[in-house]
N, C-alpha and C positions, 0 to 999 in steps of 0.2 A: 433351642429357641431363646433361652435366656442370654446365651453368648451373642446371638445375632442381634437381639434388642440392645444389649450393652454396646455392641459395635456401632449400631446406628446412632445411639446417643453420644458416643465418643466422637464421632465424625459428623455431628449434626450441622455445624456451620459450613463445613466443606461441602456436604451434600446439598445444603440449601443453595450455596453459591453455584454449584454445578447445575442444579435444576433450574435456577433463575437464568443462567447463561443459555441453556438449551431453550427455555421459553422465549428469551429475547430473540434467538435465532429463528425460531418458528414464527414469531411475530414479524420479524424482518422479511422472512420468506413470503408471508402472506401479503405484506405491504408492497413488496416489489414483484410479487407473483413470479418468484425465481425458483425454478426446479432445482437448480444447483444448491441453493441455500436449504431447501427442503431436504434434499438428500444428505447434506452435511449434518443437519440437525438430527436426522434419523440415525446416522452413523454414531454421532455423539451420544444419542440416547441408548443405542445398543452397547456402546462402551461403558456408560454408566451402569446399565443393567448387569454387564459382566462383572464390574467391580462389586456391585451389591451381592452378586452370587458368590463371590470368593472372599467376602469380608470375614466370615467366621474363621476360616483357616488362616487368614492373615494375622489375626490378633491372638492366635494361640501358638504356643511355642512349637508344638509338634507339627502344626500344619504349615509353618513358615517356609521350611525347606521344600515341601512338596508343591506349594502353590506360588512360591516367590517368582518363578520364571514367568508364569502366566500374568501376575500382577505387573511385572516389569514390561512385558509385551503390551499390556493394556495402556500403561503409562506412556510408552513410546508412541503407540498408535494415536493416543489422544493428543499428544504434542504435535505430531505431524498433521493431524486434522485441524488443530487450532491454527497452525501456521498457514495452511491452505485457506482457511476461513478468513483469517486476518488479511492475508494477501488479496483475497477477493473483496474485502471491505474497502481497500484504499482506492481502486478505480472508481467505485461508486461515490466515495467522498470527494475525489477530485472532480468528478462530473458535476456533483451538486454544487461545488464551490464555483465552477466555471459558469453555471447558469441554471435555469429551471428545467434541466433535462431529466432529473430523477425525482420521483415523487417524494414528498416530505421535505424538500429544500435541503438546507445544510445539515449534514449528518455528524458534525464533529462531536457534539456532546454525547449522543448515543454511542458513538464509536469509543469514546473514552470510557463510558460505562461498560461496554463490552470488553474493553481492554482489562479493566479491573476484575471483571468476572472471569475472564480467561485466565488471568494469573492465579485467581483463587482456585479455579478448577484444576489448573496445572499443578499447583502446590498440593492439592488433595490427592491426585494420582501419584505424584512423586512420594508423598508421605506413605501412602499405602504400599507402594512398591519397595519401600525401604532404601531408596536411593540416598546417596551421600549428600551432604550440604553443598559440595562443589557442583554436583550434578544438577541440583535444584537451581543454583545460580546460573549454570549454563543454559538450562531450559528457559529461565526467566529472561536472560539476555536475548535469547532467540525470539521470544515473543515481543519484547520491548523494541527490538530492531525493526519490526514491521511498522512501527509508528513514527519512523523517521524517514524523511524523503532521501536524505543523504546517508544511506545505510553504509556506504563504503567508509565513512568516518569511523565505523566500529571495527574495521578490519584488524587493527592491532589487538583489540579486546577479544575478538573471536579467535584470533590466532593463539593468543596466550591461553585461553580457556581450552581450546582443542589440544594444545600441547600438554597441558596439565592433566587432561583426561586420558592420555594415551596409555598411562600405566595402570588404569583402573579396570574394573570388570567389563564383561561383554556389553551390558546395558549402557554403561557410560561411553564405551567405544562406539557403539551404534549411534548414540546421540551426537558424539563428536563428528562422526562421518556425515550424518545428516546436516549438521551445521556447517561443515566444510563445503558440502555441495550447495547449501543455501547461500553461503558467502560467495562462492564462485559465480553463481547465477546472478547475484546482485552486482558483482564486479563487472560481469559481461554486460549487464544493462547499463552500467555507468559508462563503459567504453562506447556502447552504441550511442549514448547521449552525446558524448564528446565528439564522436565522428559524424553526428548529424544524421543518423540512420533511423530516426523515429518516425519519419514521414512514411505514410503507406505507399506501397509500390504502384498502386493502380491510379495514382494521380495523373490526369491526362496532360501530357506534354509540358510538365514543369520540371526544370532542372534545378536541383538544390543549390548549386553554387551560384546560379544566376539569381535565385531568390535571395540568398544571403547578400550578394553583391548589391542588389537593389536596396536592401535595408541598410547596409553599411554606408551607402553613399549619403545618407541623411546625417547632417551634422548633429551631434548629441547622442548618437547611437554608438556605443563603444564596442559592442560585440553581440553576435547572435548566438545565444547559448544553446538553444534547441528549437527545432521546428517540428510541429505535429500536424497531421492532417487526417481528415476523415470525411466520408460522404455523409451528409445530413439533409434529409428531405430532397429538395431539388438542387441544392447547391453543394459546393465544396467548402469545407470549413478548414481554415488554416489557423494554427495557434503558433505564434512566434514568442519565444522566451528571449527577451532582449535585455541587455545591460546598458542602462543610460547613465549619463554623467550625473554626479551628485549636485545638490543645491538647486533643483528646479522647483519653482513655485507652481501652484495649480494652473495658472494661465499658460506657463511655459510647457507643462506636461501635456495639456490639451493641444497646444500648438504642435508639439513634437509628435503626438499620436496622429494628428491629421496629416502631418508631413509624411510620416511613414506610410499611411494609407494611400496618399496620393502618389507616392513613389512606386508602390507596388501596382497600383492601378495603371500607372503610366508604362510600367515595364511589361505587365502581363495583361493583355486585352482578353476579356472573356473569361474571367475566373468565376463565376457564380456569385452572388450578392455579398456586399460587404457590410459587416457590422463591427465596429471597433469598440472594445471595452478594455479599459486600462486600469490597473491598480499600481501603486507606487513600486517602482523597480529599484529605487534606492533601498526599498524594503521589499525586494523581489517583485518588481513591476512586470506585468504580463500584458501583452497586446493580443486580443482575440480578434481576428480579421475574418469577416465573411463578406465576399465581395463579388460584384459583377462590374467590370470596367466598361464604361461607355466608349464607343469608337471615337478616336481622336482626342481623348482627354490629355491635357498637358500637365506636366509637373510644375506646381506652383509652391515655392517655398515661402512660408510666412516670414514677416519681418523679424530680423534677429537670428534666423536660422539659415539664411542664404549664404 
């Protein structure tokens, strides 16, 4: 009992971070009424309970060899759960940034808080499992990668870490294999983005190359980076990620946005309601289009863009 109490005191800050992280996930699950988040919070709670159960053996010399494998398994399980949770956070963040579609509005600040707590909990599990410093860096890099939209930029870092872990123990090799799978999935998503395959297949009668052609005919639009689409309410929602020329002032941006809207309305009659929302695309401008084209609408180019 004394050993157990000493162990809890030794890891008091890590335990507090893990408990706070689980509490935040439970609160988020209640806020969004998400069964998936509730299940993930439950699994993390079970993982924390397992760690508490094996702490006495972990901090005594005679118990380390007997229970070390269990601790390593708990650490790897915790990291995989954290990766799935953080992966689930990002779509909710993107949705809240696009509009008032998710309760609570913009989720960036709570997400950063969850990120810090996730790293704390991950460090706690790795420390209990006795993993090497390189393995901890590997796990931290995996978690940090989830907070970058362009994860493929981390490919050289991931590759170097995986290669360095190949000569280590079974736990490190398992972590390296999981990260390699993680990297391959993100590279595949990047290729899908480059090929324009992010639009849902059930869009009625819309050809992607025609949609791109209509947008690229507008002067000032340099490239169509990505197209996303989904059914929302009664209408079809399209999101176009466009690259516009630099140096546009506010009036020119508004004119360009309206021109793209009119071009798409002219090319595709009967899309379901249009609502344009733009942010600067010299600083990653996006155009959110929700539209219904009226019959016989003509393409009218504003002055200076004809």
